[in-house]
C-alpha positions in Angstrom: 8.7 11.7 -4.8 6.5 12.7 -1.9 4.4 10.0 -0.4 0.7 10.7 -0.3 -2.1 9.2 1.8 -3.7 5.9 0.9 -7.2 4.5 0.7 -8.3 1.7 3.1 -7.8 -1.0 0.4 -4.3 0.4 -0.5 -3.4 0.3 3.2 -4.5 -3.3 3.4 -2.6 -4.1 0.2 0.6 -2.4 1.4 0.3 -4.2 4.8 0.0 -7.5 3.0 3.0 -6.8 0.8 5.1 -5.9 3.9 4.0 -9.0 5.8 4.6 -11.3 2.8 8.1 -9.8 2.3 9.0 -10.5 5.9 7.6 -14.0 5.9 8.8 -15.1 2.5 11.8 -12.9 1.6 10.3 -12.2 -1.8 7.4 -9.9 -2.9 4.0 -11.4 -3.6 2.6 -12.0 -7.1 -0.6 -10.3 -8.3 -2.4 -13.7 -7.8 -1.3 -13.9 -4.2 -2.5 -10.3 -3.6 -5.9 -11.1 -5.2 -6.3 -14.1 -3.0 -5.1 -12.4 0.2 -7.4 -9.4 -0.3 -10.4 -11.3 -1.6 -10.4 -9.5 -4.9 -12.4 -10.8 -7.8 -10.2 -9.7 -10.7 -6.6 -9.2 -11.6 -7.4 -5.6 -12.5 -8.3 -4.9 -8.9 -4.8 -5.9 -7.8 -3.2 -3.9 -10.7 -5.2 -0.8 -9.7 -4.2 -1.1 -6.1 -0.5 -1.5 -7.0 -0.6 1.4 -9.5 -2.2 3.6 -6.8 0.6 2.6 -4.3 3.2 3.3 -6.9 1.7 6.6 -7.9 1.7 7.6 -4.2 5.3 6.7 -3.8 4.9 3.7 -1.5 6.2 1.0 -3.9 8.1 0.7 -7.1 7.7 -2.0 -9.7 9.5 -3.2 -12.8 7.2 -3.6 -15.8 6.7 -7.1 -17.2 8.5 -8.8 -14.4 6.9 -11.1 -11.8 7.6 -10.4 -8.1 9.1 -7.0 -8.9 7.4 -5.0 -6.1 9.9 -3.1 -3.9 9.0 -0.9 -0.9 10.1 2.7 -1.0 11.9 3.4 2.3 10.1 5.8 4.6 12.8 8.2 6.0 10.6 8.9 9.1 10.1 5.2 9.8 13.9 4.5 9.3 14.8 7.3 11.7 12.3 5.9 14.3 13.8 2.4 13.9 17.4 3.8 14.3 16.3 5.6 17.5 14.8 2.4 18.9 18.0 0.5 18.2 20.1 3.3 19.8 17.8 3.3 22.9 18.1 -0.5 23.1 21.9 -0.4 22.8 22.2 2.2 25.5 19.9 0.2 27.8 21.9 -2.9 27.1 25.3 -1.3 27.7 24.1 0.4 30.9 22.7 -2.8 32.3 25.8 -4.7 31.3 28.1 -2.1 33.0 26.0 -2.1 36.2 26.2 -5.9 36.3 30.0 -5.9 35.7 30.4 -3.3 38.4 28.3 -5.4 40.8 30.4 -8.5 40.0 33.7 -6.7 40.4 32.6 -5.2 43.7 31.2 -8.4 45.2 33.5 -10.9 43.6 32.0 -13.9 41.8 28.6 -13.4 43.4 26.2 -13.1 40.4 22.9 -11.4 40.9 20.5 -13.5 38.8 18.0 -10.6 38.4 20.7 -8.4 36.9 21.9 -11.2 34.7 18.3 -11.7 33.4 17.9 -7.9 32.8 21.2 -7.9 30.8 20.0 -10.9 28.8 16.6 -9.3 28.1 18.2 -6.0 27.0 20.6 -7.9 24.7 17.7 -9.9 23.2 15.7 -6.7 22.6 18.7 -5.1 20.9 19.2 -8.2 18.8 15.5 -8.3 17.8 15.6 -4.7 16.7 18.8 -5.1 14.7 17.7 -8.2 12.8 14.2 -6.9 12.1 
């Protein structure tokens, strides 16, 4: 299914769903969507979810609570993989330079290089676990 554009409210709803999934590990209920978006009725949440589903951004199981699942975006996944690859290359390059420096000058550790290796490693770890 091809993903189509969204209204402003659908974009807000999808952003809330993503944030809720990251923070809680489970999808939100209709009531939580209603509260978060300031909707007045359950039908508003249902209409937003149906619109997101029709446009290919989410899938849901009927008659089941917390059944919202995000449809992976191939372009976004490719972008994330490229970021991970870039971070891994940066980490390995900094680590190699640091090791070369240590092997050339013995046990003398350059604190700045050690910090750069550590930062690159943390960035890689953050991307992989995101």
